[in-house]
N, C-alpha and C positions, 0 to 999 in steps of 0.2 A: 434342524433335524433330526429328533430323536427316537425317531420310532417308523420304519418301514415296513409294511404288510408284504409280504412276498407270495405269490399264488404261482403254482408251480405242479407237477406232476406227484401221483401216487406212488408211481411205479419206476423201474429206472431207467426205461425207454430203450433203443435198442442201440446209442452210441455212448461208449464210456466219457467221452465228452461232456458229457449233457451232467454225469454225475460226478464228475470233477468242476465243472462249472458251478452246480449248486454249493459243494464244497466250498469251491474259494467264496464268495457269495458269503456264507454262512461267517467263515473265518474275518473276511473282509469289515463285514458292520462290524463285527465283536472290536475288532481293530482300531474301528471310528468310535466306537461308544453309542452305536445306533442299535435301538432294541429291537428283534426280528420279531417280526407279530406276523402268524400264517397259520396253517389249517389244523396243526395239533400231530399231522401222522407221524408216525414212525418207521415207516416204511419209503421208498423209493427215494424220490430226490427231497421230499420231503422232511425225510428222514436225515439226510445226508445233510440238508444246509439244517437243521434243527444242530443234530452232533455237533459239526464243524465248528457253531455260533458259541455251543457251548463250552467246549475242547480249549475255545481261544478266551473264555472267560466272559462272555457275552450271555446278555437279558434274554428269555428265551419266552416269548406267549403264545402258547398255540390256544386253537378256539375248534371246538367239534361238538356236534350235536348227540348228545346222548346215548342216541342208537347206535353210534357208530364207537363210542366212548363201550360200550356194551359189549361189543362185535372184539374188542381189546386191539382197534387200529389206534388208539393216543400212545403218545411220545410221555412215557412215565417219568420221562427227566427232567421236562421243561421246565424252567424256573416258575411258571404259573400256566395253569391250565384252565381257561373255562369253560365250564360245562353248560351247552344250549340245548332248545328245545326242537328247533330245526336250522334248517341250514339256511331259510331266510336270516332267523334269529343271528347264526354266525358270521354269515356276510357283513350284518350289521354291527356286531360289535367287533370284528377285525379293522373296519372302517373306521368306526370311533377308536380305536387304540392305535390307528397308523396315522404319520404322519404325512405318507406316500404312499404310493402300491407300484411294484415292479412285477412286470410277466416274466419269467424264465421259462424255460420250455416245458410242456403239458401237453392236456388234450382237451376234451370239452366241458371239466369242473374248471381249469385255467381259464379257458378264452371266454365262459360265461362270467368267471370272478372279475377279472378285468373288463371286459367291455360293461356290465354292469357297473362298476366305479366312474370309469369313463362318462358313459349317459349320463349318470348324476353329477359329475361336473361341468358336462355341458348344460342342465337344464339350471343348473347355481345350488344344487344339492349340499355341496361342498364344493371346499378352495382350494383341494389339497390337489397336487402334480401326479400325473399318471405314465409309468415307461415302460417300454419293453428293451430287455436287455436282448439285443441280438446276436451273441457272439455265433460263430459260423454260418452268422446268415440265417437261423434257426428261422425267424419272421421274416425273412423275406417275398417269399412270396404271400403271405398275409399282409404285411404293408404294402404291395401290389395292387392286391386286390381292392383294399381299401382307396388308396390311390385313384382308381377305376372306378370305384363308387363315389368318390367327391365330383370326380369328372360327370358322373352322372348326375350332379345333382343332388346326392343323396344325403351329403356330407359336406358341411360348410367348411371353407379351405381353412377359416380358425380353426375350427377342432380340430383338423391333422396338423396344424401347426404347432399346437398345445403340446400336441404330443410328444413325450421327448425319448428319443432312442438313440440306442448307441451300442457299440460291439464289445465295451467292457464296463466294468461296473464303473470305477472311477469317473467315466466321461460321463455315466448313467445320472451318478448320484449328484456331481455337478451340476447338467441341466436339471435335474427335479430341482435342486436348491433356487436354482434361476427361477423357477416357477412356480415355487413355495406362495402360498397367499396372495396368488393373481388369478384374478378370476379368466375364465378361457378369453385368449384373444392373441393375436398375432404373434407369435412369442419370438426372441433373440435365439440366435443359435441354431445350432442343428433342429429339422425339423423333419417331418416323415415326407414331406412333399420333395 
């Protein structure tokens, strides 16, 4: 795994633990020589993950629509800043540049991004693994709702099993590596169910 797309908030959120988590993820990715691919922002958790990766000597690829760059939201210090025309193009570029995808704490944008790449994997449009970093149980309510949706017959059990979930980054990276380039199927190791 050479690169990971991280989806996370452009705000700080209300819990300082989320900022510490974002910083630790950037540092650990850089330490392992994994390129950070992210939304290109300089504020909030996005800025923290990028700053910490850069400080640790890592490579950071930011992807941002031109209209957001013009509003001065872009991280000028990123190793590479890809400027595109739309949010759709942004997500496609991030998906193209990443070998795996991780959701950290965030809101609607984070959810939309991780669900889109997860549905693309389920449909066979890519074979890159998807994971939720569930530090402090942040994603537990959502994961419970997904289990309920599956119990109602709207998500196949194999799709839930295919999702990597861990409370720490080393565990999540290991689970993602196990799923790398495997088509959605019941996975080995920890699953959502």
